[in-house]
C-alpha positions in Angstrom: 33.7 -33.9 -40.7 34.0 -31.8 -37.6 35.0 -33.2 -34.2 31.8 -31.7 -32.8 29.7 -33.8 -35.3 31.6 -36.9 -34.4 31.1 -36.3 -30.7 27.4 -35.8 -31.1 27.0 -39.0 -33.0 29.1 -40.9 -30.5 27.0 -39.4 -27.7 23.8 -40.8 -29.3 25.4 -44.3 -29.7 26.5 -44.2 -26.0 23.0 -43.2 -24.9 21.6 -46.2 -26.7 24.3 -48.5 -25.2 23.5 -47.3 -21.7 19.7 -48.0 -22.2 19.6 -51.4 -20.5 16.2 -52.3 -22.0 17.2 -51.8 -25.7 19.0 -54.8 -27.3 19.2 -56.0 -30.9 20.9 -57.1 -34.1 22.7 -55.2 -36.9 22.6 -56.6 -40.5 24.2 -54.4 -43.0 24.7 -55.2 -46.7 26.6 -53.1 -49.3 28.5 -50.6 -47.1 30.2 -52.5 -44.4 29.2 -52.4 -40.7 29.4 -48.6 -40.5 26.4 -48.2 -38.1 27.4 -51.0 -35.7 31.0 -49.6 -35.7 29.7 -46.5 -33.9 28.3 -48.5 -31.0 31.6 -50.4 -30.6 33.6 -47.1 -30.5 31.2 -45.5 -28.0 32.0 -48.3 -25.4 29.4 -50.3 -23.7 28.3 -52.0 -26.9 27.6 -55.2 -25.0 24.5 -53.5 -23.6 23.0 -52.9 -27.1 24.6 -55.3 -29.7 23.5 -58.9 -29.8 24.9 -59.7 -33.2 26.3 -58.0 -36.3 26.4 -59.5 -39.8 27.3 -58.5 -43.4 26.0 -61.0 -45.9 27.8 -59.8 -49.1 27.8 -63.1 -51.0 24.5 -63.3 -53.0 24.2 -67.1 -52.3 24.6 -66.6 -48.6 22.2 -63.6 -48.7 19.6 -65.6 -50.5 20.0 -68.5 -48.2 19.4 -66.3 -45.1 16.7 -63.9 -46.4 15.2 -65.6 -49.5 15.8 -64.8 -53.2 14.7 -61.4 -54.7 14.9 -59.8 -58.1 16.7 -56.7 -56.8 19.1 -56.8 -53.8 18.8 -53.1 -53.1 15.0 -53.0 -52.6 12.3 -52.8 -50.0 11.5 -56.4 -50.6 15.1 -57.4 -49.6 15.0 -55.1 -46.6 11.7 -56.7 -45.3 13.2 -60.2 -45.7 16.2 -59.1 -43.6 13.9 -57.6 -40.9 11.8 -60.8 -40.8 14.7 -63.1 -40.4 16.9 -61.2 -38.0 14.1 -60.1 -35.6 12.5 -63.6 -35.5 15.8 -65.2 -34.9 16.7 -62.6 -32.1 13.3 -63.1 -30.3 13.4 -66.9 -30.6 16.9 -67.1 -29.2 16.8 -64.4 -26.5 13.2 -64.0 -25.7 12.9 -66.7 -23.1 15.9 -65.3 -21.2 15.4 -61.5 -21.3 12.2 -60.9 -23.2 10.3 -59.6 -20.1 12.7 -56.7 -19.6 14.0 -56.0 -23.1 12.7 -54.0 -26.1 14.3 -56.0 -29.0 15.2 -54.5 -32.3 16.7 -55.5 -35.7 18.5 -52.8 -37.6 19.0 -53.7 -41.3 20.1 -52.0 -44.4 20.8 -52.9 -48.1 22.7 -50.2 -49.9 24.5 -49.5 -53.1 27.5 -47.2 -52.7 30.0 -46.0 -55.2 32.1 -48.8 -56.7 34.8 -49.2 -59.3 33.6 -47.4 -62.5 30.2 -46.8 -61.0 28.4 -43.5 -61.8 25.4 -44.1 -59.7 22.7 -43.6 -58.7 23.7 -44.6 -55.1 20.9 -45.3 -52.7 19.7 -47.7 -50.0 16.8 -49.0 -47.9 17.2 -48.8 -44.2 14.8 -50.3 -41.6 14.3 -50.9 -37.9 11.9 -53.5 -36.5 11.4 -52.7 -32.8 9.2 -53.2 -29.8 7.6 -50.2 -28.1 7.7 -52.1 -24.8 8.9 -55.6 -23.7 7.0 -58.5 -25.2 4.9 -56.2 -27.4 4.2 -56.9 -31.1 6.9 -55.4 -33.3 6.6 -52.2 -35.4 8.7 -51.2 -38.4 10.3 -48.0 -39.6 11.1 -48.0 -43.3 13.4 -45.4 -44.8 14.8 -44.9 -48.3 17.9 -42.7 -48.7 19.8 -41.3 -51.7 23.5 -40.7 -51.5 24.5 -37.7 -53.7 28.1 -37.4 -52.7 30.3 -39.2 -55.3 33.1 -39.9 -52.8 33.0 -43.6 -51.5 34.5 -42.9 -48.1 32.1 -40.0 -47.4 29.2 -42.3 -48.4 30.3 -44.9 -45.9 30.7 -42.4 -43.1 27.3 -40.7 -43.9 25.6 -44.1 -43.7 27.0 -44.9 -40.3 25.9 -41.5 -38.9 22.5 -41.9 -40.5 22.1 -45.3 -38.9 22.8 -44.0 -35.4 20.4 -41.1 -36.0 17.6 -43.5 -37.1 18.0 -45.8 -34.1 18.2 -42.8 -31.7 15.1 -41.1 -33.2 13.1 -44.4 -33.1 13.6 -44.8 -29.3 13.8 -41.3 -28.1 12.0 -38.9 -30.6 9.3 -40.8 -32.4 6.5 -38.9 -30.6 7.6 -35.4 -32.0 7.1 -35.3 -35.7 9.2 -32.3 -36.7 12.0 -33.1 -34.2 12.0 -36.7 -35.3 12.4 -35.9 -39.0 15.0 -33.2 -38.6 17.1 -35.4 -36.2 17.6 -38.0 -39.0 20.1 -35.7 -40.7 21.9 -34.5 -37.5 25.6 -34.0 -38.4 24.8 -34.6 -42.1 24.4 -32.4 -45.2 20.8 -32.8 -46.5 22.1 -32.0 -50.0 24.3 -35.1 -49.9 22.0 -37.4 -47.9 18.5 -37.2 -49.2 15.7 -39.1 -47.4 12.6 -39.5 -49.6 10.6 -42.2 -47.8 9.8 -42.4 -44.0 7.1 -44.9 -43.1 5.9 -46.5 -39.8 4.1 -49.8 -39.9 2.8 -52.4 -37.5 1.7 -52.5 -33.9 1.2 -49.1 -32.2 1.1 -47.1 -35.5 -2.2 -48.1 -37.0 -3.5 -44.5 -36.3 -0.4 -42.8 -37.7 -0.8 -41.1 -41.1 2.5 -41.6 -42.8 1.7 -38.8 -45.2 2.5 -36.3 -42.4 6.0 -37.8 -42.1 6.4 -37.5 -45.9 5.1 -33.9 -45.9 7.6 -33.0 -43.1 10.5 -34.4 -45.2 9.7 -31.9 -47.9 9.1 -29.1 -45.4 12.4 -29.7 -43.7 14.3 -29.9 -46.9 15.3 -33.5 -46.6 13.9 -34.4 -50.0 12.6 -32.2 -53.0 9.4 -34.3 -53.4 7.3 -37.1 -52.0 4.7 -39.2 -53.7 1.3 -40.5 -52.4 -0.4 -43.2 -54.4 -4.1 -43.3 -55.0 -4.5 -45.9 -52.3 -3.0 -43.4 -49.8 0.3 -45.2 -49.5 3.6 -43.2 -49.3 5.7 -44.5 -52.2 9.3 -44.1 -53.4 9.0 -42.1 -56.6 12.0 -43.7 -58.3 10.4 -47.1 -58.0 6.9 -46.1 -59.0 7.8 -43.8 -61.9 10.6 -45.9 -63.3 10.2 -46.2 -67.1 6.7 -44.7 -67.0 5.3 -41.8 -69.1 3.8 -39.1 -66.9 0.9 -36.7 -67.1 1.3 -34.1 -64.4 -0.9 -31.2 -63.5 0.3 -28.4 -61.2 -2.2 -26.6 -58.9 -3.4 -25.9 -55.4 -6.5 -28.1 -55.8 -8.2 -26.1 -53.1 -10.8 -27.2 -53.7 -10.6 -29.9 -56.4 -12.9 -28.6 -59.2 -14.6 -30.3 -62.1 -12.4 -28.1 -64.3 -9.3 -29.8 -63.0 -10.7 -33.2 -63.9 -11.8 -32.0 -67.4 -8.4 -30.5 -68.2 -6.6 -33.5 -66.9 -8.7 -35.9 -69.0 -8.3 -33.8 -72.1 -4.5 -33.4 -71.7 -4.1 -37.2 -71.1 -6.2 -37.9 -74.2 -4.0 -35.7 -76.3 -0.8 -37.0 -74.7 -1.7 -40.7 -75.3 -2.2 -39.9 -79.0 1.4 -38.8 -79.1 2.9 -42.0 -77.6 2.8 -45.7 -78.6 0.5 -48.3 -77.2 3.1 -49.8 -74.9 3.9 -46.5 -73.3 0.2 -45.6 -73.1 -0.5 -48.7 -70.9 2.2 -47.6 -68.4 1.2 -43.9 -68.3 0.7 -42.5 -64.8 -1.4 -39.4 -63.8 -0.1 -37.2 -61.1 -1.5 -34.1 -59.3 1.4 -31.9 -58.0 0.9 -29.5 -55.1 3.7 -27.1 -54.3 4.6 -26.5 -50.6 3.8 -22.8 -51.1 0.2 -23.7 -51.6 0.0 -25.4 -48.2 1.2 -22.5 -46.1 -1.1 -20.7 -43.7 1.0 -17.8 -42.5 4.5 -19.2 -41.9 3.3 -22.7 -41.0 2.0 -25.7 -43.0 -1.6 -26.5 -42.3 -1.4 -30.3 -42.0 -5.2 -30.8 -41.7 -5.9 -28.8 -44.8 -3.2 -30.8 -46.6 -4.9 -34.1 -45.6 -8.2 -32.8 -46.8 -6.8 -32.0 -50.3 -4.9 -35.3 -50.4 -8.1 -37.3 -49.4 -10.2 -35.5 -52.1 -7.7 -36.4 -54.8 -7.3 -39.9 -53.4 -11.1 -40.4 -53.6 -10.9 -39.5 -57.3 -8.2 -42.1 -57.8 -5.4 -39.5 -58.3 -1.7 -39.8 -57.3 -0.3 -36.8 -55.4 3.2 -35.4 -55.6 4.2 -32.8 -53.0 7.2 -30.6 -53.9 9.0 -27.5 -52.7 9.5 -26.3 -56.3 8.0 -23.1 -57.7 9.9 -23.2 -61.0 9.0 -25.5 -63.8 12.6 -26.2 -64.8 13.3 -27.7 -61.3 10.2 -29.8 -61.5 11.2 -31.1 -65.0 14.7 -31.9 -63.7 13.2 -33.9 -60.8 11.0 -36.0 -63.0 13.9 -36.6 -65.3 15.7 -38.4 -62.4 12.9 -40.9 -62.2 12.0 -41.7 -65.8 13.3 -41.3 -69.4 9.9 -41.7 -70.9 7.8 -38.7 -72.3 6.4 -36.3 -69.7 3.4 -34.1 -70.2 2.9 -31.1 -67.8 -0.6 -29.7 -68.0 -1.0 -26.0 -67.5 -3.4 -23.2 -68.2 -2.9 -20.1 -70.2 -2.3 -18.2 -67.0 0.6 -20.4 -65.9 2.0 -20.3 -69.4 2.1 -16.5 -69.1 3.9 -16.9 -65.8 6.8 -18.8 -67.4 7.8 -15.7 -69.4 8.1 -13.5 -66.2 11.7 -12.6 -65.4 11.3 -13.1 -61.6 11.6 -16.9 -62.2 15.0 -16.6 -64.0 16.7 -13.9 -62.0 19.1 -16.4 -60.4 19.8 -18.4 -63.5 23.0 -17.4 -65.4 21.5 -18.3 -68.8 18.2 -16.5 -68.1 15.0 -17.5 -69.7 16.7 -19.6 -72.4 18.4 -21.8 -69.8 15.2 -22.0 -67.9 13.2 -23.3 -70.9 16.1 -25.6 -71.9 15.9 -27.3 -68.5 12.1 -27.4 -68.7 12.1 -29.2 -72.0 14.8 -31.8 -71.1 14.0 -35.6 -71.3 11.1 -35.4 -73.7 9.1 -33.0 -71.4 6.4 -31.0 -73.1 3.9 -28.4 -71.9 0.3 -29.2 -72.8 -1.7 -26.0 -72.6 -5.5 -26.1 -72.1 -7.7 -23.3 -73.5 -9.0 -20.5 -71.3 -11.9 -18.1 -71.6 -11.1 -14.4 -70.8 -14.2 -13.4 -68.9 -13.4 -9.7 -69.3 -13.0 -9.6 -73.1 -14.9 -12.8 -73.9 -11.9 -14.0 -75.9 -11.3 -17.8 -76.0 -7.5 -18.2 -75.7 -5.6 -21.3 -76.8 -1.9 -22.1 -77.1 -2.1 -21.1 -80.7 -3.7 -17.7 -80.1 -1.7 -16.9 -76.9 0.2 -13.7 -77.2 3.6 -14.0 -75.6 5.5 -10.9 -74.4 6.8 -8.9 -77.4 10.5 -9.8 -76.9 9.7 -13.5 -76.7 7.2 -13.8 -79.6 9.7 -15.6 -81.9 10.9 -17.9 -79.1 7.3 -18.9 -78.4 6.6 -19.6 -82.1 9.7 -21.8 -82.0 8.2 -23.8 -79.1 4.9 -24.3 -81.0 6.6 -25.2 -84.3 8.7 -27.8 -82.7 6.0 -29.4 -80.5 7.5 -28.2 -77.2 4.3 -26.5 -76.4 1.3 -28.5 -77.4 -2.2 -27.0 -77.9 -4.8 -29.2 -76.1 -7.8 -29.3 -78.4 -11.0 -28.3 -76.6 -13.2 -30.5 -78.8 -16.7 -29.0 -79.2 -16.6 -27.3 -75.8 -14.1 -24.7 -76.9 -16.0 -24.0 -80.1 -19.3 -23.5 -78.2 -17.7 -21.2 -75.6 -16.0 -19.2 -78.4 -19.1 -18.9 -80.5 -21.4 -18.0 -77.6 -18.8 -15.5 -76.4 -18.8 -13.7 -79.7 -22.6 -13.4 -79.4 -22.2 -11.5 -76.1 -22.9 -14.6 -74.0 -21.5 -15.0 -70.5 -20.7 -18.4 -69.2 -22.2 -19.1 -65.7 -21.3 -22.8 -65.1 -19.4 -25.7 -66.7 -20.0 -29.1 -65.1 -19.3 -32.6 -66.5 -22.4 -34.9 -66.7 -21.1 -38.4 -67.3 -19.1 -38.3 -70.5 -20.8 -35.0 -71.5 -20.2 -31.4 -70.5 -23.0 -29.1 -69.4 -22.5 -25.4 -70.2 -24.8 -22.7 -68.9 -24.8 -19.2 -70.4 -26.6 -15.9 -70.0 -26.9 -14.6 -73.6 -29.1 -11.9 -75.3 -32.0 -13.5 -77.2 -30.9 -11.8 -80.5 -27.5 -13.6 -80.0 -29.2 -17.0 -80.5 -30.7 -16.2 -83.9 -29.3 -18.7 -86.4 -27.0 -20.4 -83.9 -28.8 -23.7 -83.5 -27.6 -25.1 -86.9 -24.1 -23.8 -86.2 -24.2 -25.5 -82.7 -25.2 -28.8 -84.2 -22.3 -28.5 -86.7 -19.8 -27.7 -84.0 -21.0 -30.6 -81.8 -21.1 -33.1 -84.7 -24.9 -33.4 -84.2 -24.5 -34.7 -80.7 -25.2 -31.4 -78.8 -28.4 -30.7 -77.0 -29.5 -27.0 -76.7 -32.3 -25.4 -74.8 -33.1 -21.8 -73.9 -35.5 -20.1 -71.5 -36.2 -16.4 -70.7 -34.2 -15.2 -67.7 -34.5 -11.4 -67.4 -34.2 -8.1 -69.1 -30.7 -6.6 -69.1 -28.9 -3.5 -70.4 -27.9 -3.5 -74.1 -24.6 -5.4 -74.5 -23.6 -3.8 -77.8 -23.6 -4.8 -81.4 -23.1 -8.4 -82.3 -20.3 -9.4 -84.7 -21.7 -9.9 -88.2 -21.0 -12.7 -90.7 -17.7 -12.6 -92.5 -19.2 -13.7 -95.9 -20.9 -11.8 -98.7 -24.1 -12.3 -100.7 -24.8 -13.5 -104.2 -27.3 -11.0 -105.7 -29.5 -11.6 -108.7 -28.7 -9.2 -111.6 -32.0 -9.2 -113.4 -35.7 -10.1 -112.9 -36.9 -13.4 -114.3 -36.9 -17.1 -113.6 -33.8 -19.0 -112.5 -32.3 -21.2 -115.2 -30.1 -24.3 -114.7 -27.5 -22.8 -117.0 -27.3 -19.6 -115.1 -27.3 -21.4 -111.7 -24.5 -23.7 -112.9 -22.3 -20.7 -113.6 -23.3 -19.0 -110.3 -22.6 -21.9 -108.0 -18.9 -21.5 -108.8 -19.1 -18.2 -106.8 -20.7 -19.7 -103.7 -23.6 -21.7 -102.2 -27.1 -21.1 -103.6 -30.4 -20.6 -101.8 -32.6 -21.4 -104.8 -33.0 -24.1 -107.5 -34.1 -23.8 -111.1 -37.5 -22.5 -112.1 -37.8 -20.0 -109.1 -39.0 -16.5 -109.8 -36.3 -13.9 -108.9 -36.0 -10.1 -109.2 -33.1 -7.8 -109.4 -31.5 -7.2 -106.0 -32.7 -10.4 -104.5 -30.1 -12.5 -102.5 -29.8 -15.9 -104.2 -26.8 -17.3 -102.3 -23.8 -16.7 -100.0 -20.3 -15.8 -101.2 -17.3 -17.1 -99.2 -15.6 -13.7 -99.8 -16.4 -10.7 -97.6 -18.0 -8.8 -100.5 -21.2 -9.1 -102.5 -21.1 -10.6 -106.0 -23.8 -10.0 -108.6 -24.7 -13.1 -110.6 -27.1 -13.7 -113.5 -29.1 -16.8 -112.5 -31.6 -16.1 -115.4 -29.0 -16.5 -118.1 -29.8 -18.8 -120.9 -27.5 -20.8 -123.1 -27.2 -19.2 -126.6 -28.6 -21.5 -129.4 -26.3 -22.0 -132.4 -25.9 -24.6 -135.2 -22.4 -25.4 -133.9 -22.0 -28.6 -131.9 -18.9 -29.9 -130.0 -18.2 -33.1 -128.2 -19.3 -32.8 -124.5 -20.8 -29.3 -124.8 -24.4 -30.6 -124.5 -23.8 -32.9 -121.5 -26.3 -32.5 -118.6 -25.5 -29.7 -116.2 -25.3 -30.9 -112.6 -26.3 -28.5 -109.8 -25.2 -28.7 -106.1 -28.3 -29.0 -103.9 -29.4 -25.6 -102.7 -29.6 -24.5 -99.0 -33.1 -23.9 -97.7 -32.9 -21.3 -94.9 -35.4 -21.2 -92.0 -36.8 -18.0 -90.7 -34.3 -18.0 -87.9 -31.4 -18.6 -90.2 -32.6 -15.8 -92.5 -32.6 -13.4 -89.6 -29.1 -14.5 -88.6 -27.9 -14.1 -92.2 -29.2 -10.5 -92.8 -26.5 -7.9 -93.3 -27.1 -4.2 -92.4 -28.1 -3.4 -96.0 -30.5 -6.3 -96.4 -34.1 -7.0 -95.6 -36.2 -10.2 -95.2 -39.4 -10.5 -97.2 -41.8 -12.9 -95.6 -44.9 -14.3 -97.4 -47.2 -17.3 -96.7 -45.2 -19.5 -99.1 -41.7 -18.0 -99.3 -38.9 -16.3 -97.5 -36.8 -14.0 -99.6 -33.7 -12.0 -98.6 -33.2 -8.8 -100.7 -31.0 -5.7 -100.7 -32.5 -2.4 -99.4 -31.5 -0.9 -102.8 -32.6 -3.2 -105.5 -31.1 -1.4 -108.5 -27.5 -2.5 -109.1 -26.2 0.9 -110.3 -27.8 2.8 -107.4 -26.5 0.3 -104.9 -23.0 0.7 -106.2 -23.2 4.5 -106.0 -24.6 4.3 -102.4 -21.7 1.9 -101.5 -19.1 4.3 -102.9 -20.8 7.2 -101.1 -20.6 5.4 -97.8 -16.9 4.9 -98.3 
């Protein structure tokens, strides 16, 4: 540590010692009396220090501050602040309370010990008076110590303690200066502050989210977490042993689509984990710092608007300074070992394959994805409608860049990239899109989704039954004339063929029984047919000629089982609308008062085959 840094820290301690109205107690657990030591070395400590204490023995600590489950915790810190400040005011208040701003500086820290691999962290707090005899206020800070050297950790804690006390009394009215002064003469990479929170008298109007945002902006922490109740939380505590569903985005504004995707991703994710994990699952909306910039500065008011919108929807908000997914995944891995689902769109999935994100990574895209998929992290990809082409793109149909096609197939096959099912919504969007429909709106209505399309009238022929099938009978469909519009091109035709009657006559059960093996029938027994009439649909993309008038040959020979009753599959009765939808280019619809018949333009089988060959 440089002599300049030591001098600056000592100057801060001396300035506090010479401030005659500032007087208080130091209680430090876990790392010696490193903060109080600076005030003794600076001279004039009698003007600041009323008492110093280090209660290392657990029994002594519990006797003074009350029993707790974890000794390095905010709960223990607040117990220390309560005890030390109350004792200080009770003992010295009658003598010097009218001219003194009392304070209690406390910390409870875990530093590197014998065979200790971390993590090393601590809670630091100051309970102080803004003016003599005023009600107290609290500053609560959580710090992470990333340097594995024990002596360096002790020195860093001492300097940090002096910085905190100095900032509380001399810089608390200037947000950016206050936050950045906390790490004066420290390396922010080695001393990470992830929680700064003011509480109590004089700070009721302070929004602690601004302090947390400034921590990320100034590089003192990679991320900060706001709970749905608006409270700034310590991510390691809140996310400990919790499965996480996280969505990245700007959320400017928060759209219904965000909520729909988040709900669908969570539903899919919960189906992949056990019931105990599902009960502890936590939803998080992550906003990158880059999405809060207006020019070169962060727009704090816009940030609060977005945070308040998400808070009103009951969402937790994570603010980071990370553009890359592998860094985000690594951050979450510090907090939990449970499964993590990162929700993203097809557009973001495509971004992951761009080389600009891996230029500074020695292992390139392979190392980047390796980091992304660490600690049970998976990418849950929601479907997307390409408005230009009308194509409905899912994780399964997504086309990765040519050189990464096999890599992406590996991700899919091993469940690293998960296709989020779109339920019936995706099917409806895809089917209407193939009928030249254009989606105008998509809004949730309770537990349902309302979709509004502009679609050619001819595109709706025969769709109603298909719509009911796709929505499992629960869909509600209505249409109304909107306007005349330019021709949008030919509609995609069916990908099935027709079953065509070979001869004229009356359909026979025996002939129908043999024909039903080729596809679904439109007629039953005893129906008059003629050659060239369509009597069913074939699953293949080609027409098949069948003889539904064929009779069983009569002989004197009998065999066991040969004369059993023939069972026919119930036929499909098509409506007028379904008939119009079914028609192929070479077919016509015959409409009579009693019947609807589909037929080929050319009825004769041989002439039809010649015409077909001629067209080829």
